[in-house]
N, C-alpha and C positions, 0 to 999 in steps of 0.2 A: 706513283703514282698519287699520292695521298696530297703532295705540294699540290700537281695539276687543278685536284679536286678541287682545292682551298682554294684558290687561284680564279678559278672558273666562277666560282659559287660569290666569290666579293667581286672578280671586275665582270662579270657576265652581262650586266647592266650597261657597264662603263666604255662597251665596245666603239660605240658610235654618239658621237655630242649631239643635242639635243637641238632639232629644227626649231627657227625660230617660229614666235605664237602668231605674228603676219608674216602671209607669205610672202616673197621677194617680188619683183618686178626683173625680170630678165630682160635687155635692152632691144630682143625683137621677137616676136609673136613664129616662133621656127618649130617646123613640122617633122619629130623623128619616122611618124610614119609616112610622111610623103616621100621622105629624103632615101625611106628604106626602100622603099618603092620603086624607085629610081636605080634601085640595086646599089644604094653606096651602101659602104662598111664603116662600123664606127671609126676605125684607123683615119678614114678621109677626115673628119671630122675633130676628133680625139689625137691629136699625134703624139708618139713620145712611146706609148702603150708595151711596145715591146723594145726599149731601152732606157727608160725612163722610170722613177719612183710614181713619180706622177703622170695621169694624164691632162694633157692640154686642153684647152677648149679653142675652136676654131677662133681665129681673128678676121678682119675684116677685109684683109685682103683674101683669106681664104672663102670665104661666102661669096666678094666678088671673080673668082675665078666662074663661077657659073652662073653668078648672076648679073653681070656686064650687059648680060641679053636679058629679054623677058623672059622666064620659066611656067610655063603653064597659065591659068587663070586661075590664081588662090587673089584676090583682093586683097592678102598683106602681103604680097611677095614684091611689088613698089617697092615696100620700107626699106629692102637693104638697100638699095640706088638712093633712098633719099638719104637713107644714115651714112653711105660712102661720103653723100655731099656735105652731111654737116660739119664735116672734120675731126666728129668724136671716135674715141677710139672705145670697141665692144668691151664693156663690164659686165661678163656673164658673171652669176655669182654663184659662187661652189657650192654646193649643196651638202655634198657627201664628206661627212670629215671624221677620221678618230680620233679618237682619246688623244692626248701628246704623247701619254707612253706608249704606244703599237706603231709599229714600223711595218708599213706595207708599202712591196713596191710591184706596181705591175706590170715591170721587166719579168720578174721572177714567176710572177702568175703564167701572163698571156706568151711570153717566150720558152720559159726552161718547163714550166707545166704544160704549157698547150690546151691552156682555160679558154674559152669562151666566155666573150663579155658578161654573156646572160648566167651565168655561175654564178655569179654576186649580182650583178645589176637585175633590175626588171626587164623584161621583154618589155622593149622601145618599138615593134609591130606598131600598137596601136594607140601608141603618144602621139596626138596630134597638135605639140604644144611642145614650149620651152620649159624643162621642168620649174617649178616652183615648189618641190619639197625632193627630200632623200626619197634614193627611186634604190638604195640598198641599206639591207638593216641586219648587218651581221654583227652577231655577237660574239664572245670568243667560245661557245658551245657549237657555235657552226661550224668558226674556222676551225676547234679542234678536231669535230666530227669531219669537217673535209682534209685535213691532214693527215687525220690517220685512215678513211679511206684511201687517200692516194700514196700511203707510205712514204707522208712527206714526214720533218721535221715537227717534235713537240715538247724541241729545247726552248725553254720559256725568250730564250734570248734571240731566240731566232725570230722573232716577232716582237719582242717589249726591250724596249730602251732600259 
């Protein structure tokens, strides 16, 4: 226990890498709020959470599944089809990054532990834009507290390389 406390003290702030000082520009003005209002689940766009360590970002093909025809009256909505005709691929900027020595598996947390996305990420019901800053601010203390509450492993090597 003493070792866990010492590691937590020194590594607590090292759980997430700092976000760039300048907010990155995402390729499309995507509204999480509007997609959720259409009863879309996080997994519809962020595939891989059930079986992979990392969740994916939506590809242009994923977006075009719905946006090949106009959807609603948002003035930015036609940008999806315009982007599709440009021949470019969507280059979403990943904002949530863990320190290199931390191992996190979405599959373990979503599938095995039956956790919801908002257990770690902020609630996206009110986010009316593509993210330009990290939406999760976990640190070792929060992770250890969650592991304790759920009776999950506290073995250092379960999460640290």
